[in-house]
N, C-alpha and C positions, 0 to 999 in steps of 0.2 A: 490241778484238780482234774479228776476223771471227767471225760466228756460224754460218758454214757450215763443213762439214768434208768431206773426201773421202768419196765414197759407200761406206758399209760393205758388207761382203760379203753380209750378210743384212739385208734390209729389215724394220724393225719391224712394218710392216703385215702382213707375211706370217705373223705368229705369232698372229693373232687366234683362229683355230679351235683350234689346239693349246693355247693358253692357257685357253680356255673349257673344253675337255675336261679339262685338268689340274685346274681348280678343281672341276669336277663330281666327279672322283675323290676329291679331298681332302675334299670335303664328305661324300661317302658314307662315307669312312673315319672321319671325325670323328663321324659319327652313332652309331658303335658305342662311342665314348668316353663315360665317365661325366661328365656336365656338372658344372661347379662350381656348387653350389647358390647361393652368394653372388652370383656373376656373373649367374646366371639370374634370381634374385630382384630384383636391382637393374635388370636389363634390363626385366623385366616391370613393375616399378614405373614406369619411365620411359616405358613405352608407355601408361600410364594418362593420360587427358586432363589431370589435375591433378598428375601424378606429378613432372614436372620442377620446377614451382613449389614443390611441397611439399618435395622433396628439397633444392633449393637454399635454400629458406627455413629448413629445419632446420639445414643446414650453417652458414648465415650468421647465424641468429638464436638458435639454441640451442647449437650447438657453440662459436661464436666468442666470445660475451660472457664476460668474466671475472666479472661480477657475476651470481651465481646467481639473484638475484631477477629480473633482466632476462631471463635465459634461461628462468626458470620462467614468467614472464608471456607470453613469446613462444611457449613450448611449449603453453600453454593455448590461445592463438589458433590455432596450427597444428592442434591436436587437433580443431578444429571441422570440418575438411575433410580427412579421412584418405582417401588413395587406396584404391579398392576392391580393387586387386590384392593388397595385402598380406595375408598369412595372417591368419585370424580372430584368433588369439591376439595378433598384433602390433597389429591394429586396436583390440582391446579394451584392450591395455596403453596404447596412445597416448591413447585417449579417457579411460581412468581416470587415467592419469598426468597428462594435461593438466589434468584436473579438480582434482587435488591439487597441481599444480606451483606454483601461486601461494601456497598455504598452506605447503607443505613443500618449497621449492625445494632445500634442502640435501640432501634425501633422494631426491627424484624425478629431478632433473636429472642427477646423476652416473650413475644407472642408465640413463636415456635416452641419454646420451652413450656409455656403454659398449656398449649395444645397437647404436647406429649405427656406432660404430667397428668392431665386429665385422662389420657389414654391408659396410663399405668397406675392411676390413682387407686384402682381396686386392688393393687398388689402391695403398695406401700402407703402408710398413712402419714399425714403431716403432724409432727410432734408439737406444733404450736398449740398451746392449751385451748385457744378459741376454736380451732378446727377439731382438735382431738376430742374435746368434750362431746361435740355433736356426733362425730363418727362413732365413738365408743357407745354412746347411747343408742344410736341406730342399730348397731351390730348386736348389742346385748338384748335388745328388744325382740330379736328373732329367736332367742332361747339358746344361743351358743355361748360357751365360755371363750375367753380370749387369753392367749398367752402372748405377752408383749415383749418384743425384742427391739432394743434401741440400737439403730445403726448410727455410724458416725465416721469421722475421718480415720484414716489408718492410724493405729496406735503405735507411734514411733518412740514415745517417751512417756515419762511418768505424768507429766501435766495433762496430756490427753487421756491417759488412763484414769487419772483422778476425775476428769470431766465426765468420762463415760460412766464411772462408778457413781458419781453424783447424780447423773441422769437416771440411772437405775433406781437409786434411792428415791428420787423425785417421783418416778412412775409408781413404784411400789407403795408410796405414801398416799396415792390418790384413792379416793373412796370407791372409784369404779374400776380399779385394777387390783386383781388378787393373784396374778401370776406374771412374773418377769423371767426372762431368760438372759443369762450373761455367759460370756465365754472367757476362759482363762486368758486367751490371747488379747482380749479387750482390757483385761486388768493388768497384765504383765507385759504386753507387747510381744515381740518375738523372744520368747524366753531363752535364756542361756541354759541349755540342758546339761552342760558340763557341771554347772552349779545346781544340780537337780534338787538336792535336799534344801539348799538355801532358797531356791525359787519356790518350792512347795511352801516353806514357812512364810515367805514374803507374800505370796498370793493368799494364803490362809489368813494372815494378819490383815490384809486389805479387805477381804471379803467378810470377815467375822462380824463387823458392825451391821452389814446388810442382813446376814442370817439371823443375828440377834434381834434386829428390828422385826423380821418376819416371825420369829419365835415368840416375841412379846407383844405382838399386835393383838388388839381385842378381837379383830376379825381374822379369818384364815387368810394367810398370805403364803404364797408358794414361790420358791426360787428354783429355777432349773439351770443346771450347769451344762452349757452347750460345748460342742467342739466341732472343728472342721477338718483339721489336719491330723494325719496319722502320728506325726511327731508329738502331738499333744495328748495322745491316748493315755499313756501311763501317768502323765502329769495331772490330767483332769481327774482321773480316778483317785489318785493319792490326795489331791487337794480336797476332793469331795468327801472321802472317808475321814480325813484328818479334821476337816471342818465339823462334821457331824459327831465327832468324838469329843469335841470341846465341852467343858462344863456349861450347862444351861441350854445346850442344843440337842440333848439326848432325845427329847420328845418332839423334835421338829421333823416333820416329813418334808423331804426335799427331793429333787429330781436330777437325773443325769442322762445324757444322750449316749447311745452306743450305735455305731454305724455298721450296718450289715455287710457293706461291700468290702470290709476288712476281714480277712480270714481270722484275725485275732479277736473278732467280735464275740464269738461264743465263749471263748475263754474269759474275756472281760466280763461278760454277763454272769458267768458262773462264779467268778471271783467276787463280784458285787453281791450276788445272791448269798453266797456263803457268809460274807461280812454282815449283810443285812439280817440274815437269820440269827446270827449271834447277837446282833444288836437288839433284835426283838426279844430273844430269850433273856436278855439282861434287863428287860423292861422298857426298852426304848421304842421309838416309832419305826415304822417301816420306811421304805424308800419307793420312789417311782422311777422306772427305767423307760425312757422314751426311745423306742426302736425306730430308726430311720435307715434308709438304704444308703445314704451318703450323697452329698451334693458337691464334692470338691474333686471329682475324678480328673478333670482337666489339669488342675494344678498338681495333683499327685503324680500325674504323668510327667509334667515338667520337672518336678522335684527329683524324680527317679532318673530321668534322662540326664540332667545336668550334673548330678552327683554320682552317676554310674552305679545306682542302686537298683535292686529289683523293685518292680512296681509293688507298692504296698497293698494294693487292692486285689480283689479277685479278678480273674482274667476276662470275664464276660458278664454281660447283663444277666444272662441266664444263671450263672453261678451266684450272682448277688441275690437274685430272686429266690433261688433255692436256699441260700443261707439265711435269708430273712424268715422264711417259713421254718427252717430248722431251729432258729432261735425262738420263734413262737411256740413250736412244738415242744421244745425243751422247757420253756418258761411256764406254759399254761397248765400247771398242775396245782392242786390245792395246797400241797405242802410248800411249794415255792412262792406262789402268789400271796401266801400269808404274810411274807416279809417284803415282797416286791410287787407293787402294782405295775402293770404294763401299759405304756402309752403306745398305741399302734398308730404310727405317723406315716401318712402317705395318701396318694390319690388313686392308686391302683385298686379299682373296685373288687377285683378278684382277691387281692390280699386282704382287703377290709372284710369282705364277706367270709373268707376262709377263717380269719381270726375270730370273727363273731360266731361262726358255727362251731369252731373248736372250743371257744370259751363256754358256749352253752353246753356242748356235749360233755365237758369236763367239770361243769358246775362251778366255774370261776368267773361268771359274767360280771359279778360285782367288783372284780379286781382288774378290770380292763377298761381302758378309755381310748377313744378314737380321736385322732388329730388330723387336721388338714390345713393347708396354707390359705391364708386370706386371698380371696379373689381368684383362686384357681378352680375352675369348674364349680361355681357356686350352686348350680342346679343339682348336681349329683351330691354335693355336700349336704344340701338341704334334705334330700331323700334319705341319705344315710342317717342324718340326725334323727329323723322321724322314726326310723326302724330300730336303731341301736340304743336310743335313749339319750342321745346328746353327742355333740361334737365340740372339741376345743379347736379354735382357729388360731394358728400360729401367726401373729400379727406384727410385722415389722413397722417401726415408726422411725422417722428421721426429721430432724429440724429442717425447716424450709431452706435456710441458707446453706445447708450441707447436703442438699439433695444429690449432688454429684457423688457423695460418698456412698450412696446406695447402689452404685454401678455394679459392683461385684455381685451383690445379691440379685439384682435384676438380670444380669447376664446369665447366672445359673438358672433362674426361672425361665428365661427366654429359651435357653438351650433345652430345658425339659419339654417345653412346648414344641420345639422344632425337631427334636431327634426322633427318627422312626423307631429306634430301640425303646423309646420311652412310652409308657402307656398314655401319657398326656397328649401325645401327638394325635391320638385317635379318639380322645374322650368325647369330642363334640359330634362324632359321626357313628359311634358304636351302635346307637339305638336304631339307625337307619341302614347301616352298611353291614350286611351279614358277613362279608369277606373280612372286614376289619375285626368284627366280633370273633369270628372263628380263629383269626390270627392270635388275638389276645388270649382266647380260651386255650388254644394250643400251647402258647407260651406258659400259661398257668399250669397245665398238666405236665409239661416238660420239666418245669422247676420242681413240681411236687414229686416227680419220679426220681429226682436226685437227692431227696431228703436224707436218705440213709447212706449216701456216698461219703467216704472219708474226706476230710478237708484238713490241709496242713494247719498247724497252730498259728503259723505266721509265715509271711514271705521274706521277712527281714531276719536273717540268721547270722549276720556278720558277727564275728567274735574276734576282736583284735588280740586277745590273749592267746589265740591260736593262729599265728601268722601264716601257717601253711595255706590256709583258705585263700589268702590274698593272691597267690600266684598260680593256683590251680586253674587249668583251662586257658592260660595265656598262650596265644598263638605266637610262634616264632616268625610267622610270615606277615601278619597284620598287626598294626599298632592299636592298642586301646588303652585309655587312661586308667590309672588305679582308682578304685572307688574311694571316695572320701569316707572318713570314719563317721558312722551314724550314731550320734549321741542319744537318739531316741531308744536305743537298745540298752537294756539294763547292764548286760555284760560289758559293753563298751564303756559305760559310765563308771563302772567299778574299776575297770582297767585304767581309765583316765585318772581316777582318784589316786590309785596307787602310784602312777607316774608323778603326779603333783606332790605327793608325800615324799617320794624318793628325791625329787628335785631339790627339796629343802636342804639336803646334805650331800648332793651328788658330787662324785669325783670322777665320773666316767671320762675316759680319755686322758686322765692326768698322768698315768704311768708312761704312756707313749710320748706325751709332751716332754716329760722329764728326760726320757731316753733319747729324744731327738734334739736336745740342746747342742748347739754348735758354739764352741768357745773362741775359735780364732780362724784366721783365713786359711791356714794350712788344713785344718779339719774340714772347712768348707770346700776347699779344692779337692780333697779326697772324696768327699761325697759327690761332687759334680763329676769327677772322673769316672767313678764307678757307675753312676747313672747314665753317663754317656755310653759306656760299653754296653750296658743293658739296653739302652735305647737303640743302639745300632743293631743289636741282635733282634730286638722286637720288631724293628722296621722290616726285617727280612721275612717275617711271618706273613702268610697270606691274610688278606683282609677278612676272609671267612673265619679264620682261626682267632683273629683279634675280636671279631664280633662274638665268637663263642665265649670269650672271657666276660663280655658284657652281659650275655644271656645268663651266664652263671652268677653274675653279680646281682641281677635283678631280684631273685628270691632271697638272697642274703640281705640286701638292702631292705627288703620288705620285712624280714625277720628283725632287723635293727630298728624298725619304726619306733618302738617304745624307748629304746636307748637314745635315738635321735631327739625325740620329744623331751625326754628327761634332761638331756644336756642343753638343748636350746632354752628350755624354761629356766634352768638353773644358772646358765652362764651369760646369755645375752638378753634374757627378759622377754622372750616370746611368750604369748599366751598359748594355752594348750591348742586352741583351734588354729592359731597361726602356725605353730610348730607342726601340726598334723598335715597341713597343706604343703608345707615345705618338705616333709618326709615323703609325701606322695610324689612331689616333683622329682626327688632323687631317684625313686623307683622308676618313674616314667622315663627319665632321661636314659637310664640303662637300656630299657626296651627300645627306645626310639633310636638312639645312636647305634645300637646293635643292628638295626635294620638299615641304617644309612651307610655303615662301614663298607660293605661289599661294593657299593656304588662308586667308591673311590677308584676301584680298578676297572670300572665300566665306562669311564668318561671317554668319549670318542676323540681320537687324534691327540691325546695327551697322556702323560704318565706322571703319577703322583709320587713325589719324594718327601716323605715325612720329615718334619723337624725332629732332630734326634732327641732334644731335651725341651720340655715345656715347664716353665715356672708358673704356678697357679697362685695368685694372691686373692683369696676370696674376701668378700665384705664381712664386716662384723654383724650385719643385720640379718642376712640370710646365709650364714656360713655353710650349712649343710647342703643346700641346693647348689650354691656357688661352687663349693669344693667338688661335690659329686659331678656336677655338670661339666666343669672344665676338665677334671681328671678323666672322666669317662670319654669325653670327646678326644682328648689327646691320646688315650690308650687305643681308642678305635682307629685313630689316624696312624698309629704306629710310633708314637713318641713315648719316651720315659717321662716321668712326672716328678717334680719336686713341689710340694705344697708349702707355701710360705704364709702361715696364718696371720690374721690380724691379732694383735696382742690381747684384745678383749674376747676373742673367740677361738683360742687355741685348742681347747678340749673338743669343741664342736668339729673343727677340721680333723682333729685326731681320730674321732670316732668314725668318721667316714673312711679315713685311711685304714683303720682297723677292719672295717667291714669289707673293703676291697681286698685286703690281704687275705681275709678268710675266704673270699670268693675265688682266690687263685692268683691274684696279682703279686708277683714276687717283691719283697721289700727293696731289692735293688732296682726294680722297675718303677715303683711308686713309693715315695717316702715323704715324711714330714721333716721339715727343717725349722728349728726354732732358734734364731740367732740371739745370742745373749747381748749383742751390741747393735745399735742401729746401723753402723757402718757395714756390718756383715750382711744385713738385708740389702743394703744398696749394692754391695759387691756381688751378691747373687743375681739381682736384677740386671746389673750392668755386665755380667760375665758374657764374653763372646760365644761361649758354648750354648747359652740359653737362646735357642733359635726362636722359641715362641714364648711370649709373656702374656698371660691372661689375667686381667685385672678388673675388679668391680669397684667402681667409685665415682665420685663426681668429677666435673671437668677439671677443677683445680688439682685433684689428686692424680688424674691422668696426666696433666702437664708435669707434675712433679716426677712421676714415673718416667715420662719421656725424657726429662732432663738428665736422668741417670743413664739412659741408653738412647740417645737421640737418633741413632741411625736405624733403629728397629722399632717401629711403633708397636705398642702393646695391643693385643686384641681386647679392646675395651669399648664400653658404650658410655661416653661422657653424658652424665645426667643433666637435666635442666629443671625447669619449673613445670610440673604436670598440672593440667587444668581440665575442668569440665565446664562446657557451655550449657546454660539452662535457658531455653527460649520460652516464650509464652505458650507455645504448643506442647510443652512438657506435661507429663503427669506429675504434679508436685509431690505427691506421696512417694513415688518411686525415686524422683530426683533427690529428695531429702535423704531417703534411706541410703542411696548409693553414694551421695556426697559424704555422709558420715562414715560409711564403711571405707571409702577411698581415702579420706583425710586422716583417719585416726588409727588405721591398721598399722601394726608395728610402731605405734606411737608417732606416726608421721615420718618415719625414717626410711621406709622402703623406697626402692627405685621406682615403684609404681604408685607411690603415695601422691595424692593430689594436694596442691597448695593453694590453688585459686579456683573459686567458683565464679564464672563470668556470667553475670545475670543480664539478660537482654530485655529491653523495653519494660513492659509492665511487671515482669518478675522482680526487677530491681526495686519496684515501688510496693510490692506486695508485703503487707505486714503479716498475713497469715503464713506465707512462705518462711519469713524470718522466725515467726513463732514456732513453727514446726521444726525448723532447723535447730534452733536453740534447745527445744525440748528433746530432740533426738540426741544431740551432742551431749547435753547435760547428763544423760542417762549412762554414758560411758564412764564407769567409775575407775579412777586410777588406783593402782595398788601393786603389790608384789605379784610376779607372774605365777608363783606357785599357789596362789589363792584362786580357787575356781571362780569366784565372783568378779575377779578383775576384768574390766572391759578395756583397759588401756595400760599396757605394761610400761616399764621404765625406759628412759633414754639409755643408750649404750654407754654414754659418758655424762657426767654432771654438766648441766647447762652453763656454758661460759661464753663470753664474747658475743658473737652474732646470734648464737642460739638463745642466750639469755635475753638479749635485746629483743628478739622476735617474740619472746614469751612475756615481756614486761613493758616494752616501750613502743609507743605509737608514733607514726610519722604524719606530718602535715595535719590534715583534718580527719584522720582516721579516728574511729571510736571502737570501743570493745562492745560488740554485740554479746559476746560471752567471754569474760576475762579468765585466762588460765590461772590456776592456783597451784602453788607448790605444796605438796603434801608430805614431804619428807625433809630430812636435814641435809641431804646430799645434793639436792637440786636435780634429781633424776626422775622423780615422780611428779607429773603435772597433769592436771585436769585439762580437758580440751578447751581450746580458745577459738574465737571467731572474730576476725578484724573486719569491721565494716568501713566502707568508704575508701578502700585501697584504690589508688589511681594506677593506670597502666605503666606509668614511668616511676612508680614508687620502688624503693629498694626491695621491699618484700615481693613485689610482682616480678622483679628481675632475677632475684637470687634468694628465694626463701630458704632459710636453713631447715634441716631435718628435725623439726619439732612438731608437736600436735597442735598446730594452729592453721586454720583455714582463712584465707583472705577473700573478701567479697568485692568484686569489681563490677561496676555498673556501666553498661554501654547501651546505646540506642538501637543498634542494628546488628544483625548477624555478621555482616561484613566487618564491622568494628571488632566484634568478638573474635573472629578468626584472626585478625591482625594481632590482637593482644595474646591470643593463644600461641601464635607462631613466634612472637617475640620471646616467649618463655623457653623455646627450644626443648620442650619436654620429651622424655622417652615415651610417655603415654599421653594420649589426648582423648577426651570424650565429649559427647554431646547428649543432652536429654531433650528430645522432641518427638512428637508423634506425627509430625508433618513430613511425609516422604519427600516432598520437594525441598524442604529445608535440609533434610539429612543428605539428600543427593548433592545439593550445593556444597554442603560442608565437606562431605567425603571427597569431593573433587579438589578441595583446596587445603585440607588439613595437612600440616607439616609435621608428621610424626610417623614412626614405623609401626606403632601399635596403637590402634584407635578402637574405641568402644562406643557403642550406641545404646543408650537406655539400659546401661548396666554399670556396675562398679569397675574401677580400674584394677582393683585387687583381685586375687584368686585366679590369675591367668594360668592356663594349663599348657603343658608341653604338647606340641602338635596342633593344638587348637588356636592358641594365641601366642606365637613366638614373640619374644621381647628383645628390642634393640635392633642394631643393624642399619638404622636410618642414617646415623652419623658416626664418623670415626671408622676405625679399622675393624674388620671382622664382620661376620654375618650373624643374624638374629639367633640367640640361644633358643634351643628347642624348635628350630626351624630347619627346613630341608637343605639349606646351603651351609650350615654351620661348620661341618667338618672340612670344607674346602679350604679354610683359612689356616689349617694346622700343618702346612708344608708348602713346598714349591711344586710348580707344574712344568715338566719338560715337554716341549712339542714333539709330536710323532707325526711324520709326514708320509702320506701314501704315495705310491707310484703315480707319476703324472698321467693324465688321460690324453689321448691323442685327438682332441677336438677342441673347438672353442665355443661349444654350446653353453648357454646359461639357463638351463632348465632347472626347476626346483629351487629357484632363487627369488626372494622377495623383489617386487618391482623397484622399490627405492634403492635397494642394494645393487640391483642390476644396473640402474642408471649411474651409480657411483663407479662401478667397475668399467662400464663402457666409456665413461668420461676419462678414466685414467688409463685405459688399455693401451693407447699409443705409446705411453711412457714406460710400459713394462715389457720385459721379455716373457716368452711363453711359460717358463717355469714359474716366474713370479705370478703371472696371470692365473696359472693353474692352482697355485696355493691360495690366492685370494678367492677364486671361485669355490674351491673346496670349503673354505671357511664360511662363505656366504651360504652354501648349501647346508652346512652343519648348523649355521645360525637358524635357518628356517625350521629344521627338524627340532632343534632345541626349543625354539619359540612355541611350537605346537605341542611338544611333549612335556615341557617343564615349566615354561614361563606363562602359560595361560592361567587365568584366574580359576582357582579350585576351592572347594569346600571339603577337605578330606574327612572331617568329622561326620558330616552328613546328618546333623541333628535336626529335629523338627522345631524345638523351642528356641533354638539359637543358631544363627548363621555365623560361620567362622570362615570368612573368605580370605584366602591368601593370594595376593596378586603382586605384580611387578609394575612399577611406574617408571617412566623415563626420568633419568637423573641428569641434570646439567653437568657436563664434564669438560674438563680441559684436557686436550690431547697434546702431549709434548713429544716431538720427534727429536731425540738428542743427536749430538754430533756423532757421525759415523753410523747411524741407524739407516735402515733401508726405506726408500719411498714406498716400496710395495707393502711393507709392514704398516705404513701409515694408511694406505688404501684399504688394507684388510681391516684395520681398526675402524676407519670411517664407515665402511660398509656395515659393520656391526652396529655402530651408532645409528645409522640410517634405519636398520631393521628394528632397533629398539625405540625409534622415534625420539631420541634424546637430542636436545640442543647442545651444540658443542662450540668450544673455542679452540683454536689451533695455535700452538707455538711450535715452530719448526726451525731447525738449524740450517735448513736449506730451502730454497724456493719450492713452492707447491706446483705440481704439474698444471700446465695452463688449462687443460681440459677440466680439471677439478675446479679451478678457480671460476671458469665459465659456468659450470654446473651450480656452484654455490650462489652465483649471482642471478640465477634464473628465477622468475616470479614464482614458479612451482618447483623450487629446489628440492632435491631428494632428501636433503638433511638441512636443518637450520644451523647455520654457522654464524655465530655472533661476532667473531673476530678472528683474524689471521695475523699472527705476528711472526716475522722472521727474525731470529735472534740467536745469539750464542748461548752456550750452556751457562756461562757466567752471568749474562744479562738475564737469563731465565731465573736463575737463583736469586738475583737481586730483586726481580719483580715479586717472586714468592716472599722474600724477606720483607718487602714493603707492604705486603697484603694486597697487591694489585690483582692477584688471581683469586677469585671469589666463588668459584664453583665448588659444590660439596665433594665432587670426585675428580681425581686426576689420573689419567692413563698415561704412564711413562713408557716410552718405547726406546730401549737402549739407555745409555748413560749410566750414571752412578746413582743407584736407588738409595744407597745409604746417605749420600750427600743431600739428595732431595728430601729424604725423611728428616734429616737433621735441620734443614731450613724450616720444615713444617712443624717442628717440635712444639711451638707455641700455639699451634692450631689443631688440637686433637680432634675436632669435629670433621676435619677433612680426611677423606679416605684416599690413600695412595695405592694404585694398582700398578705394580712395577715388574710383574713377571714377564718372561719371554712371550712374544706374540705366537699364538698357536692357531691352528685351523679348527679348534673346538668351539662350537657355538655355545656349549654349556658354560665355558669359561669366558669367552670374549664378549658375550653379551652383558655379563655381570657388571663391568665398570660403568655401563650406561643405564643401569637399572637400580632402583631401590625397592627392596621387598617391603611390603606393607601387609599387616594382618588387620582385618576389619571384623570385629565381633559385635553382632547385633542381636539384641533380644527380639525374637521373631514371634512373640505371642502376646496376646492381651488376655489376662485372666485364664491362661492355659490354652486358649484357642488360637490357632495360627492367625497371625496378623497379615492379611493379604497385601497391605501396602508395603510392609517390610519384605515380604516374599518377592515382590515385583521389583525391588531395587536392583539395578543392573550394575555389574562391575566388568 
């Protein structure tokens, strides 16, 4: 629709002076009104430098927790920094109460909560009928109308949505309520926008009885459809118009909210006006549009940052103010207000006066109504009411037992009072402070001056049907993640629908699968020989040239996004959303590894020799990302690649190979091999020419692969049982949402899928937590992946054996909190399950199969929870807690390479949250060390220096060198010294903790922790090499055990025994190679890492074949710190949600790593 209109009879810009004069009169009049003491006290509190943090902290950490001990502990911490503005008696109470809150939480916390509730009682009403009756009567007696909005728990499932809808019914049925406000998100939860049409129909069906009740009520009843998030804009409008087109509702006037801080707002307003005008012309009623500026900016920023989307809102408060007036200017004409009444919602007196003057000047004063929030500047609201003829108060209510659920609303209101950009920050001082008045008047004039400036129709223009957009502007120097596909955009939804339709009969990749069939060993040998020749030639190319291929691959992979999704949906049963994330990962890996590749030629004191041939065996669950990631890494490293696909995901692997061929990878360099017989797959894996084997699977599968080629461990991450700990300090709404996302994504089959929720203390006893968990899980509907409404796709194989047992059979005293149900004839489609009462030693806790079942384990303390979590040996581990001390304690002890705090374990992104590398061979995929594993390193030694100085060396490493120096010749000393100097440089430049993503809403720390390591000096190896390696261990701070074929230098032995030893040595064993292998075979060596110096690496690897979780470092000893520190370190990524309701969380920001 055109955004221009015929010139109105009165130009808005002409009303600036009269508007400012009107505000001045209103303020003078309001100065004579007795101010509300609660409002003034709260406003004053928020002007205090620490007031906002204190108030939000109190709301979030004392009001919210159901566990009084947690609330008491938090109260004590808050009492240490009480804002000075509070009255003396309140400061004394807080400080004294905080002191006793830990000892007597059952006594102190309820009193503190009651005091605070009284303090904010003017903002939120108690929904208990006994209290509500009185308050509504008091408010209505002042001549205002009330618009009631029922707050409640986060809507995570249909049960809570039903409860919220029933509450709206109950309120609308009261004789003293004629206006209720409901949100689509409160009726549908977090809607699945890929199933847009179905969601519209479902929400309409749920809301129809409420609207019919309003239409058939003997007294006038009004329903307003509210919204908060940009993602709900289209959905809310379509639900609204569809509802009012239903038979019997044609004569019902109803309302809808439009948020002016969205550039899309004017277009939405025009669309609604056009529809309402046609409705009126057909004899129906008009509608009412409530214009607000928007109150969800903080979360919109978070949403944009985490998904790599443009910010949905206008760039500044001034732009929002201008757009608000632009919408009023457009709407307030007689022809438009005939079908659309306007609700002017807000407390900015300049906007209110402007709208009033404009409506009068254009003779539409009867079609405009003014709205303000309950309790916000009541004196000014009263003056406005007297002048404009009435005010509607937007009135939130909440059940007393659920007051904590009003937190998000309160936080937004508190921010409005505290932000200098917001009019409310000055509202109590405007009448007396000319400087503040001039500031606000100036802002008003500035926004009015922008009225005629053009505004983009939307900030969100992503269109996946045009993949060129995805790679434009990508830097070849800096890494940035691909943007997620935004389903709030209609073009993307249409694109997604087409993919789901095609997935129903897709055969993409099938031709290459057929052409890649290998029938016998002779054919396999020919393939291997040709790939070896291609690999040898490719390895000779400079790393920058190899990186160039990956850069060329990135836009091709982006263009293949639709084909990737179609294939994943059709072949392995990924949902559209899951497949889209996987496709993004493939694109990101091309960019990321292209940046890493040149670094292989920049490692100090070592030269990289690529493995000539890499065999890639991707998983059947995430075959696109696995195939792309391993193939791209191998190509970046200089290796030829043979992809050996899982039999369930052959087409998925094939489509990646096709994309990389299109990008320029020669078929001789990268090929798909589809063995017709299992023994051919084994022959390929075991082939001596396959120098690298990359495999994705569980620990048992890794053991099987190693048994085929025991002398060369595959680059694999043996999976375990992933878990999330939930402490009493957690936000239960967020914990439940993240548990459900983590447990049932990919039908519980992903390497990042959670199997256990470890509930600490009172959480394990909380019935409300269990109720929310069941509600949220029950909403995940199983079904075919090519149906948009499917919330949980099929298993990759029919449930058999242990998988079927996990879905149907309980152990010990376990019970089904939610019993899984088979919904098909093949045992592939299952509804989510929740096993309650799982014990730490239960079979499910130790080896949960990949099925959509979550086990609940109850423990008393965080220490116990950490033990249970560690026993699972998971690839990913998480915790939900808002207590920074608990988080710090856990982060220091968690036994996993990928750890998450207050977020889901799924949706991990390249560069931000590398996965794997904690156990077994190889380094974390999507992390900075990953390419180092794809070849061997040859030492490069510099010319000896002609001195014995130990400058630029860490103190602990220096002590090791000095202790061993008498036993070394000068050349050996010089090499050890050079290595120690390189260690220090590498430690500072590479191994320090970093947050490369640099986000505000999420911290993504990548750090290196000391790894207990056994150092083996084999027969014939040099003592100087042992000293070099021990010096690296000392710099890394790693505890070591030593096995040596010859006695250790006496100076070192003395140093090891010193009370302040430079390195912790747990044992020293002098033994032959044969005895060493015997101890390995017996399991006597228990460290996660082994650094082998000299000897037969293949023989050692063969002995370790049954222990895939042990990482063997067997390369030649170098003087490169970049390489020699790695055996003594384990890389860990820590991803932390660093905001609360969109605002930076200072406690999470202060966590140190």
